[in-house]
TILO-810121 format. One line per 3 residues: their letters; for each residue x, y, z of C-alpha. Coordinates in Angstrom, 3 decimals. Each point is the difference from the previous one (the first is absolute). Layout:
a = X/Y/Z; ...
This chain:
maf = -15.713/-13.353/4.246; 1.776/1.038/3.138; -1.420/2.213/2.748
rsn = -3.688/-0.379/-0.785; -1.144/-1.126/3.447; -1.827/2.465/2.173
gpi = 1.603/-1.132/3.263; 3.501/0.821/1.202; 2.926/-2.068/-1.211
slt = 3.010/-0.931/2.084; 3.297/1.523/-0.903; 1.588/-3.370/-0.800
lpa = 2.653/-0.527/-2.647; -1.320/-1.045/-3.427; 1.675/-2.208/-2.570
frg = 3.680/0.673/-0.621; 0.299/0.267/-3.781; 0.290/2.263/-3.013
itr = 1.703/3.368/-0.183; -0.563/0.464/3.741; 2.190/-2.998/0.732
rli = 2.685/1.291/-2.366; 0.110/3.404/1.666; 0.258/-1.557/3.438
lis = 2.660/-2.516/-1.012; 2.110/2.685/-1.697; -0.207/2.173/3.108
lai = 0.930/-2.892/2.278; 2.853/-1.079/-2.262; 1.487/3.501/0.018
ffg = -0.531/0.400/3.748; 1.671/-3.267/1.024; 2.543/0.276/-2.794
glv = 1.014/3.376/1.387; 0.343/-1.501/3.478; 2.238/-2.808/-1.252
lgf = 2.065/2.378/-2.103; 0.297/2.315/2.995; 1.672/-2.768/2.018
isy = 2.473/-0.570/-2.834; 0.660/3.621/-0.940; -1.951/2.747/1.734
dta = 1.303/2.751/-2.306; -1.015/-1.909/-3.129; -3.476/-0.710/1.360
all = -0.475/3.628/1.047; 1.141/1.241/-3.396; -2.296/-2.391/-1.884
lnt = -3.093/0.739/2.090; 0.679/3.722/-0.061; 0.148/-0.171/-3.802
lil = -3.454/-1.602/-0.161; -1.626/2.421/2.476; -1.780/3.024/-1.483
hpa = 2.140/3.142/0.271; -1.753/2.859/-1.842; 3.207/1.643/-1.218
qal = 1.328/-3.282/-1.391; -3.265/-1.370/-1.396; -0.812/3.171/-1.929
hrm = 3.377/0.049/-1.726; 2.100/-3.127/-0.379; -1.840/-2.792/1.857
pfq = -3.644/-0.107/-1.140; -0.202/-3.712/0.855; -0.377/1.060/3.643
fvt = -3.640/0.871/-0.720; -0.613/-3.755/-0.414; 2.405/-1.516/2.514
ypf = -0.682/2.048/3.143; -3.119/-1.956/1.133; 2.023/-3.220/0.203
isl = 2.544/1.413/2.451; -0.857/-0.405/3.682; 2.389/0.511/2.890
gll = -2.185/-0.815/3.006; -1.288/-3.464/0.878; -3.340/1.058/1.505
sta = -0.680/2.561/-2.726; 0.785/-2.584/-2.655; -2.183/-2.646/1.621
fsl = -3.068/2.221/0.458; 0.256/1.602/-3.444; 0.336/-3.366/-1.767
lsl = -2.841/-1.511/2.024; -2.203/2.920/-1.007; 1.119/-0.424/-3.600
wff = -0.829/-3.710/0.216; -3.536/0.571/1.224; -1.073/3.003/-2.057
gss = 2.075/-0.839/-3.081; -1.266/-3.577/-0.299; -3.581/1.109/0.615
led = 0.121/2.632/-2.731; 1.935/-2.288/-2.336; -2.693/-2.668/0.290
erg = -2.635/2.600/-0.771; 1.691/2.198/-2.623; 2.697/-2.248/-1.449
srw = 3.790/-0.210/0.025; 0.389/2.443/-2.874; -1.989/2.638/1.845
lte = 2.046/-0.405/3.171; 3.274/0.173/-1.954; -1.068/3.234/-1.686
yfl = -1.216/1.420/3.297; 3.315/-0.782/1.684; 2.074/1.557/-2.778
ttt = -2.268/3.035/-0.308; -0.121/0.862/3.694; 3.652/-0.814/0.628
iig = 1.534/1.777/-2.994; -2.342/2.971/-0.292; -0.257/0.419/3.772
gll = 3.787/-0.051/0.433; 0.509/2.288/-2.986; -2.588/2.496/1.199
asv = 1.463/0.062/3.521; 3.505/0.537/-1.403; -1.136/2.808/-2.277
lak = -1.880/1.711/2.835; 3.012/-0.307/2.287; 2.231/1.512/-2.668
asa = -2.527/2.744/-0.742; -0.048/0.991/3.667; 3.649/1.075/-0.471
gri = 0.745/-0.561/3.671; -2.725/2.369/1.191; -1.686/-2.850/1.902
pgl = 2.131/-1.541/2.778; 0.563/-3.696/-0.514; -0.385/0.146/-3.794
eva = 3.445/1.239/-1.013; 0.879/-1.973/-3.123; 3.698/0.676/0.505
dpg = -0.140/-1.804/3.353; 1.452/-3.530/-0.499; -2.238/-1.190/2.827
lrv = -3.132/0.892/-1.971; -1.235/-3.406/-1.064; -2.921/-2.383/0.118
ygm = -0.269/-3.771/-0.104; -2.352/-2.801/0.912; -3.321/-1.415/-1.142
wpf = -2.149/2.201/2.228; -0.766/2.743/-2.587; -1.359/-2.627/-2.404
vla = -1.841/-1.795/2.813; -1.782/3.243/0.860; -1.045/0.403/-3.648
lvl = -1.128/-3.646/0.052; -2.151/0.520/3.095; -1.459/3.072/-1.700
afa = -0.978/-2.156/-3.000; -1.547/-2.624/2.263; -2.015/2.664/1.834
sfh = -1.041/1.556/-3.307; -1.426/-3.286/-1.280; -1.486/-1.123/3.333
ptq = -0.528/3.114/2.169; -2.576/-1.606/2.288; 1.610/-3.438/0.198
elr = 0.641/-0.819/3.638; 3.331/-1.487/1.020; 0.580/-1.771/3.274
fnf = 3.410/-0.036/1.687; 0.586/-3.032/2.246; -3.747/-0.156/0.726
ilt = 0.309/3.137/2.163; -0.163/3.165/-2.104; -2.426/0.331/-2.898
lka = 0.048/3.003/-2.320; -0.851/0.922/-3.552; 2.602/0.037/-2.743
kyl = -0.239/3.757/-0.549; 0.864/0.629/3.639; 2.810/-2.534/-0.175
aai = 1.527/1.883/-2.958; -0.125/3.262/1.971; 1.625/-1.663/3.033
yll = 2.784/-1.485/-2.124; 0.769/3.308/-1.682; -0.189/2.164/3.134
fyl = 2.039/-2.463/2.068; 2.778/-0.146/-2.600; 0.054/3.775/-0.458
aia = 0.110/0.532/3.768; 2.974/-2.345/0.423; 1.838/1.576/-2.961
lig = -0.594/3.584/1.114; 0.812/-0.669/3.645; 3.224/-1.611/-1.122
gdr = 0.813/3.041/-2.150; -0.247/-1.992/-3.248; -2.067/2.445/-2.035
fsa = 1.068/-1.412/-3.334; -1.411/-3.427/0.917; -3.271/1.656/0.956
lta = -0.022/1.924/-3.279; 0.717/-3.176/-1.972; -2.837/-1.829/1.743
lcn = -2.424/2.807/-0.854; 1.199/0.069/-3.613; -0.384/-3.784/-0.283
ala = -3.528/0.275/1.346; -0.745/2.855/-2.423; 1.364/-1.991/-2.948
gya = -2.067/-2.985/1.077; -3.130/2.125/0.279; 0.563/1.415/-3.493
ylr = 0.514/-3.514/-1.381; -3.226/-1.237/1.593; -1.957/2.909/-1.451
lap = 1.516/0.225/-3.476; 1.251/-3.452/-0.984; -2.367/-2.549/-1.601
rkg = -1.204/-2.844/2.187; 2.149/-2.540/-1.847; 3.111/2.156/0.295
lrv = 1.919/2.503/-2.077; 1.470/-2.575/-2.352; -3.372/-1.398/-1.025
gls = -1.520/3.476/-0.157; 2.783/1.340/-2.220; -0.182/-3.106/-2.181
erw = -3.759/0.394/-0.457; 0.464/3.691/-0.756; 2.679/-0.761/-2.583
fsl = -2.110/-2.581/-1.816; -2.984/2.340/0.126; 2.039/2.738/-1.722
rnt = 1.362/-2.558/-2.468; -3.482/-1.273/-0.866; -1.283/3.568/-0.371
yyr = 2.831/0.766/-2.427; -0.746/-3.030/-2.171; -3.753/0.661/0.053
nkr = 0.589/3.550/-1.235; 2.405/-1.330/-2.608; -2.632/-2.502/-1.194
rna = -2.669/2.694/-0.181; 2.249/2.234/-2.119; 0.810/-2.917/-2.306
akk = -3.729/-0.803/-0.293; -0.772/3.599/-0.993; 2.683/-0.079/-2.696
fav = -1.340/-3.333/-1.224; -3.559/1.358/-0.172; 1.196/3.015/-2.008
ymr = 1.924/-2.271/-2.361; -3.015/-2.288/-0.545; -2.275/2.967/-0.749
kqg = 2.429/1.114/-2.664; -0.348/-3.489/-1.500; -3.779/0.371/-0.087
kdv = -0.649/-2.252/2.957; -1.490/0.908/3.327; 1.050/-1.859/3.144
sld = -1.325/0.267/3.518; 2.299/0.040/3.014; -0.808/0.160/3.675
edg = 1.490/2.509/2.427; 2.983/-2.274/0.602; 0.813/-0.300/-3.695
ryi = -1.449/-3.500/-0.462; -1.794/-0.998/-3.181; -3.802/-0.224/0.165
dpn = -1.621/-2.518/-2.332; -2.467/1.811/-2.331; -2.427/-2.947/0.240
gkp = -0.199/0.365/3.741; 1.779/-3.261/0.734; 1.485/0.192/3.504
rdl = 3.752/-0.297/0.243; 1.409/-3.192/1.454; 2.406/1.052/2.752
ndr = 1.906/-3.284/-0.345; 0.468/0.369/-3.764; 3.615/0.856/-0.822
nwm = -0.210/-0.445/-3.784; -0.015/3.741/-0.529; 3.557/0.051/1.347
n = 1.321/-2.190/-2.868
């Protein structure tokens, strides 16, 4: 299993595969596709990208797909490069450890719930907080950084004391790295006057924290599936017990006494143990 060594590990790029590769390739395809389209028709490219960016007023009413598409839209080369490199390292590491299904659920949970929560909070502020006016067409957020921050939070949660080494110069623990990532992003967003981006990053991190604390280790899908089958099995066990009670009452009325266990199974009066592989009773 990954990250079990006691010494520091170098921050080198892991294998490029799985859902991490898909997220990166989709982001790169949209980024370079937007550049090419911009050379052909700038207005069309601007309209398309602006439609995919998260605008709270639009996403809460007629364009809910923006809660899924906004992480894939990046407009700056350096920001895109650093965010996707961070996604590559931390995403692949967690995917190897937790699985592709877990990472997919984590991405959708943090992205959708984080964006939705930030939009609702911005709308609830009703313009009382400068920089969060929902009616402002410039109020928007895009890019992979909010999810990357939630991803670093997950990495630090699983390996808080794991030491990471940058270019063989700076060594620090994962929990401190997560704090640096979050504070650095918030500082840049707030200094630039982009309060909604800062709010979205915090909401993504909060959604990620809730997922890490509440979701089963194998993911929500497996947890919900196990819960469903548990309820289903409980229903049929209760149904079998009720049928066994009715059968016992009926047999007593016929002058015969039968013994049943707590699950409604027949107990042989001679004490012969029941063969678990015997299915003749079903015929």
